C-alpha positions, 0 to 999 in steps of 0.5 A, a space after each residue: 863627676 858622674 853621669 848617665 852612660 850610653 844606652 845599651 843596644 840591648 836595652 834599646 832593642 828591648 824598649 823598641 820591641 815592646 813598643 813595636 809589639 804594642 803597635 803591631 798588636 793594636 794595628 792587627 786587632 783594631 780598626 779605624 773604619 767607621 761603624 766597624 765593631 772593632 773600631 772603638 773610636 767615636 765613629 766606630 761600631 763597638 758600642 752598637 754591638 755591645 748594646 744589641 747583644 745586651 738587649 736581645 735574647 739571642 744575638 748574631 754577628 753576621 759575617 756571611 749571608 748564610 746567617 739570614 738563611 739560618 735565622 728564624 725570620 718571624 722572630 728576628 730583626 736584622 740591623 744593617 748599620 752600613 749599607 755597603 757592608 750589608 748583604 744587600 750589595 752582593 747577596 741581595 737574594 738572602 735578604 730578600 728571602 729573609 723579608 719574604 719569610 717575615 723578617 724585619 730589616 733595619 736599613 740605615 744610610 744617607 742616600 749616596 752610600 748604597 742604602 737606596 740600592 739596598 731598599 730597592 733590592 728589598 722591594 721597599 718604596 721609601 728612599 733616602 733623599 741625601 740632602 743634609 738635614 739641619 735644625 735651627 732650634 733643636 740640635 746637639 752642639 750644632 744645627 748639623 747635629 739635629 734632634 728629631 723630636 716628633 716620635 709617633 704615638 697612638 692617640 690618647 683617646 679610645 675614639 682617636 685610636 679607632 680613627 687612627 690608621 696607625 698599627 700599634 705593632 709598628 710602634 714597638 720600634 720606637 717604644 720609650 723613645 723621646 728623640 733621635 739625634 742625627 749627625 749630618 743626617 738626611 730625610 726620607 722620601 715617601 712614595 708619591 713624593 718628588 722630594 721629602 715633604 714635612 709630615 703633619 698627620 701620620 694617619 693621613 700619610 699612612 693612608 696615602 703612602 702605606 708607610 708609617 713615619 715613626 720619627 720626624 724632625 722638630 718643626 724647626 728643621 730644614 733641608 740644606 739643599 744648597 749645602 751652605 750650612 745656612 738657613 735661607 727662606 727657600 729652605 722650608 722649616 717642617 717636621 721631616 720624616 727620618 725613620 719610617 717602617 713599611 710592610 714588604 711581603 710578609 716582613 717589614 723594612 725600617 729605614 733610618 736616614 742616618 748611619 751615625 745614630 749607630 756610632 759610638 759617639 751617638 749610640 747612647 746620646 739623647 734618645 739614641 740608646 732608647 732607640 737601639 734598645 727598642 730595636 733590640 727588644 722588638 724581636 727575640 733574635 737580633 742579627 747585626 749585619 756585617 756579611 760583606 764587610 772587610 775581614 776582621 783584623 788578624 788579632 781581633 779574635 785573640 783580643 776578643 778571646 782574652 776579653 771573653 775569658 778573663 782567666 786566659 787574659 790573667 794567665 798571659 799577663 802573669 806569664 809576661 810578668 814572670 818572663 820580664 822578671 827573669 830577664 831583669 834578674 839575668 841582666 843583674 847577674 851579668 852586670 855583677 860579673 862584668 863589674 867584678 872583672 873590670 879590675 883585671 880588664 887592663 891586665 888582660 888587655 895588656 897580656 893580649 898586647 892590646 891597649 884599652 883605648 883602641 878596644 873602647 873605640 872599637 866597642 863604641 863603633 860596634 854598638 853604634 852599628 848594632 843600634 842603627 841595624 836594630 832600628 832599621 830592622 825594627 822600621 822594616 818590621 813595623 812597615 810590614 805590620 802596617 802593610 798587613 793591617 791594610 791588606 786585612 782591612 784594619 785601616 783604609 787602604 788609601 790612608 784617608 783620615 776619618 776626621 778633619 783637624 778643624 772639628 767641623 769635617 768629620 768624614 761622613 758625619 760631625 763629631 758632636 763633642 767637637 762642634 759648636 753652634 752655628 745657628 742664630 735663631 735671631 738671624 733666622 727670624 730676621 731672614 724669615 721676617 723680611 720675606 714674610 712681610 714682603 709676601 704678606 703685604 697686599 696693595 690695592 693693585 693686588 686686590 683689584 678685580 683683574 688681579 684678585 684671582 691671581 692673589 688668591 692663588 698666591 696666598 693658597 700656594 704651599 710655599 707661602 703657607 710654609 713660610 708663614 707657618 715657619 715664621 710663626 714657629 720661630 717667633 714662638 721659640 723666640 718668645 714673641 707669643 702674641 705675634 706668633 699667634 697673629 702670623 699663624 692666623 694671618 694667612 688664613 684671614 688673608 685667604 678668607 678675605 681675598 677669597 670673598 673678594 674674588 667671589 664678589 667680583 666674579 659674581 658681579 661680573 656675571 650680574 653685569 653680564 646678565 643685565 647687559 649682553 652676556 646672556 643668562 647664567 646656567 642652572 648650576 650658577 643659579 642654584 638648585 634652591 630656585 625652581 626657575 631662572 626667570 629672574 636671574 638678576 634678582 638671584 645674583 643680587 642676593 648672592 652678591 648680598 651674601 658675598 658683600 657680608 663675607 667681604 665686610 666680615 673678613 676685611 675686619 678680621 684681616 685688618 685686626 690680624 695685620 695690625 697684631 702681626 705688624 707691630 712687634 709684640 703687639 696684642 691681638 686684641 685692641 686696647 679698650 680706649 680704641 673702641 668707640 661707643 657701640 650702637 644701641 642695638 648691642 655689642 657686635 661680635 665677629 666670628 669666634 668671638 672676635 671684636 668687630 673693628 673697622 680700619 680707617 677709611 672703611 664704610 661705617 654703615 655695615 650691610 644688613 644692619 651690622 653693628 660696628 666700632 671704629 678703630 685706630 689709624 692703620 699703623 705698623 709694618 702692614 699699615 699700607 696693607 690695612 689701607 688697601 683692605 679698607 679701600 677694597 671693601 669700600 669699593 665693594 660697598 659702593 658697587 653693592 649699593 648700586 646693585 641694591 638700589 637697582 634690584 632690591 628693597 631695603 627692610 628693617 627688623 624690630 624685635 623684643 625683648 632686647 634683653 632677657 635672662 633665662 636658664 637652659 630649662 627656660 624657653 625665651 619667646 621673641 616677637 617682632 616684625 619685618 617691614 620695608 621702608 614704606 611700612 609694608 610688612 614682608 610676608 612669609 619671610 624666614 626669620 632665624 635666631 643665630 646662637 652667639 657661639 656657633 662653635 659649641 656642639 648643639 647650638 642649632 639655629 631656630 627658624 620661623 616665618 612671618 605672617 601676612 603683616 610681617 610679624 613673627 614669634 620665635 622661641 629659643 632655649 639656651 641649652 648649650 650656651 655658657 652661664 654668661 651674657 651672650 649676644 644673639 642675632 635675629 635675622 630676616 633671611 630672604 629667599 633668592 627670588 625675594 625682592 627684599 634685602 635681609 635685615 638683622 638685629 641683636 638681642 642680649 641674653 644672660 644665661 644662668 645655671 640650671 639643673 636638668 632632671 634625670 630619670 633611670 630605670 633598670 630591666 630586669 630589676 633582679 640579676 646575678 653577678 655577671 648578668 646583664 641588665 638594661 639601664 634606660 631613662 632621659 635627661 631633660 631641661 624643663 620640657 625639652 630633652 637634652 641631646 648629646 648629654 654625657 652620662 655615667 652609670 654606677 652599680 654599688 659605687 662601681 662604674 659599669 657604663 657610660 654614653 651620650 643621649 640621643 637627639 631627644 635626650 633619651 639613653 639606653 645602655 646594657 651593663 654587667 652587674 659587678 661582683 657585689 654581695 646579695 641584696 638591693 644595690 643602688 644604680 646611679 645615672 650621673 649627668 656629666 656637665 659640659 661647657 654649657 650652663 647645665 650643672 651636674 645631676 643624677 638619678 637613682 634606682 635599685 637592682 636586686 643582686 641575687 646570691 650566686 
């Protein structure tokens, strides 16, 4: 029965030598140090070197600080992916001089790796915080691998760019970048900040700090300050800075809060390739800084040479194959010779007087000893090779592993391909919801006169503001759109109501002091509109009237918002069947077109004749808060009724017509009367018409005065109202010294579309191509000029100018005659309609184009 014979020591030796050669060659030509250009694993830097060398016109791999001194600083960007290996640690002077000469340095780090020391050496003001940054909604595999999605861009409009503080040249470093993916990255701490703060307005930040934030996290990122990997409500969501640039001397320093963006695993992932491309393309020369890094592995130059010169690599391969062929051929010849002599082996042994069996045993012992000796020697050789690799810096001297076996602890960073999500947005919503609902609730004690100032301070605090804003974002990401809108408004409505309430109680306390023993108010408290403080009680009573109205309005608004926020998925608008019949004087509207809705328990008689509608019973999470708001308003109502009875006389305002129809070209005239309860007219009083939509530009209030019998006439032109029914408020506004209370009525105005008239003239009437002419005229609606009306000027069908009319509706602009054939050419001025009821219109004239 045949079988395999024992392995020849020589064959074993050959195999082990091949293995040893490969192992030793790899060990002496490769590295396992993170971000080393000779490390081709996930945390290596070989891909960074390849990408930067492809992007740059000239690429320099700096192995000494001399590269900084030899570089043309004004056209060079230096990338320092690992602070501990950059020239900043031991050779800071070279880098400082490079920046002073106008060079740009990119410093990446996580805060505790020498990056801040390098930034300090360079004179930069930005620091890397070191706290891990996580994201609950924008991440790659795990919240610990966040995607920073807020990349700075110039405003889209010319006017916006003029107002912006952003230097367009700084945006070259993020040109074409849509996001940057980090792996256990951190945040940047800007000058003047004690810790990293979310950046909402880049221009404002530039003016405050002198630093341009280029990339920020998504709004769902948070600093994991307790390091537990889980979001809690004390860790605020926000757009935190992760990449920024600042000017230092004649140069610039770009700070990146994570080195992992340059690793092989991330350098071409989710926007990072675009970021590296933008850095490489920003200057003519790119310097990759490894000036104080450990020496390259001993065989790395040879491997690099083989890679650079394909003919050399091919030649070495052919030589190897030829030598292997010759060795195998020689082994075959030797084997054939041994087989031929085997038939005579026994006779030879007999002649020698030596039996075959003892010889076989001797050869076996010899081969076994030879094999053990060869293996032992090979182990010694490999150990020496490994020791040499450690000594040259190819592997860590302490043999510490780069990554953990569990795929979660990957040295300084996470390996994106080996981590999965640890973020549950539902859980984040639950945690934030509990905290927000607890902090957003208002009870009667918090709204009482002695506690309302404290409540106002709490609502204005940044912690509560950030909490509500973050919760609204999470709701929006979860698809709870209506509720997210409600929570976005909630804090603002709370602040407005509590602020109005605080102002009222403060003024009431002063009023009671004036009418009692506390003394008179100062002139500043009385106000500059009064010539004297002869009657401070009356002045303060009028102030209380205004503040009473503010309390009434804001209480309505916060109650509506509370209801929408407190009922999951509830609409911010109230169902139609919830509204009772409105007063005959017309529908009432709140600010910004909101329905005026009163929580149950509120006073149905509004101050100053405000029209109201009843609402549903308080319900949902914030039912108790709605009741507390209603109780606080009723307390104000009761107090103000007493003040009004003591100091002021109630008035009534009548007005006609109650309904009218008009276009922007029409002038609607209203007549009416203001009188006291006993019929006495209020003379020399101010009456005004308040537009239904105060947010539209140009909707100015129209005022008049009453005559001796309290009668008035006032005209209103709906220049800026949309073509739809609109409610206008006609109000009597008493002065601070008046003995009367203000009053109010609502009229309905249906606005129809109207066409303005446009005029145009050209001066001079003839000009050559390239010469300037002045185009002027006016835009009018009936007898009135239309201010701030947009227009466009064309000559021969080509746009040559645009602008807006002045306060009287006139315009004048200088334009250049375009390249047109000689002859009379049409000059057209076109009015561009906005949100108002005016429709498009234009005017035409001619200019004679002279032959060139």
